N, C-alpha and C positions, 0 to 999 in steps of 0.2 A: 297815460300809461298804465297807471294802476287801475284805472276803471277797466281798462281791456284784459288786465289779467285777472281781475275779479270776474268778469263776464266770462272769460275762457274757463276759469275754475268752475264756475256755475254751470257752465254748457258740460264739462266733463262730468261733474256730479249727477246732472240730469240725465246724461247719457248712461253712466254707469247705473243709476237708479233703474232706467228702462231697460238695460240689459239683465240686472238683477232680477227683476219682475218676469222677464222672459226666461231667464233659467229656472226660476222657481216653478213656472208654469210648465216648462219641459219636464222637470223633475216629477211633478205631480202626474204628468202624463206617462210617465214611466221610461223617458228617454234619458237615461243618467249620463251617458257619453256627451250628448250634445249640451245637456244643462251644465255639465262640468265646464267644457270648452267656454260657454256663453259666461258663465260665472267668474272664470279666470280673466276673461276680457274686460269684465266689469271690473274687476279687481286692478288691473292694470291701469284703468282710468281713475280708480278711486279706491285706494288700497283699504280704507276704512270702512267701506260699505258693507254693513252688518247682514243684510240679506245674501249679498253675493258670497260672504264667508259662510254664512250657514248652507247656502245650497252647495258650495264647494265641499264642505265637509260631508253633507248628506249624500252627495252624489257620488263622492269617492267611496264612501261606505257602500252604497248600494253596487258599485261596479265591482268592489272586492267580493261582496256576497253573492253576486251573479257568477263571478269567476270561480268562486268555490262551489257554487251549486253546480256549474258546468263540470267541474272536477269530479264530484261526487257522482253525477250521472254517469260520466265516463267510466269511472272506475266500477260503478255498479253494473254497467253493460258488459265490462270486461269479466266481471265475476259471474254474470249470468251465463254469458258465453261458455265459460269454464264448467259451469253447474250442468249446462246442457250436454256438453261434451262427456263429462263424468257419468252422467245418466245413461246415454248412449253405449257407454262401455259396461254399464252394469255397476258402476261404482257408486252406490247409493249413499254411503256415508260421507263420500267426498263431494258428491253432488249436494247433498243437504248442507254441508259446511259451506260451500260456495255460495249457494242461494241465500242462506241466512245472513252471510256477510253482505250480500248485495241488499237484502231487506233492511239492514241496519243503516245503510246508506240512504235508500229510497223506500221507506215504509209504506208508502202508498201506491207504490207500482203494482198493478194488478197482474203484470206478466211474472212477476216474482212469486207472487202467491199462487198463481197457476202452475208455475213450475214446482213449488212445494208440493202441491196436491198431487201433482205426477208423480213426483218422488215417492210420496206415501203410497200410492197406488203400485208402483213398480216394487216397492219393497214387499207389500202384501202379495202381490202375484208371486214374486221369487220366494217368499217364506211357504206359500201355499204349494208352489211347484215342489220345493224340498220336502214339504211334508207328504205330499202324494208320491214322491219317489220313494222316500222312506217306507210308506205302506206298501208299495209294490215290491221293494226289496224284502220286507218282512214276510208278505206272502209268498214269494218265491222261495223264501228260506223255509217256510213252515211247509209249502208243498214239496220241497226237495225229497225228504225220506219217501213220501207217498209215490212221487214219480220214480224214483230208483227202485221201489219194490214192485211197480207196475212193470218196469223195463226188465227187471230180473224174473218176474213171473212169465213175462212174454218169451223171454230168451230160454226159460226152462221148457215151455210148450213148444217152441220153434224147433 
């Protein structure tokens, strides 16, 4: 009877070791969810399997990191959308603020960098339009007395 118990315990240990190795392979391949499930199965068979414990901890951490990365990406996407909306309404400062907030979450996202460039260009165009309008107003103001004298002269002749 004792020999059977020892044989059964050895089988559990061997199966746990197989599962732990499989979970380690899965984790290295990037499948954290499945690695975690297999490591937990190994620990149910042999609760002191060191490799299974290691994989369980690493897989749990990786799953948390992936969830956090997804949340950052979703938040960045929302900020990017708001920035585009602000830009369409001509609210350059608000658009820049939203885009920069997105860039802190996803610094290597090319779409954010492109949007920041578009905001710069839109701001430049708006300033240039304001400058040209200001110059046109100044010319009109400077020309007003000349136009008034010409009209007065025309009226005196007529």
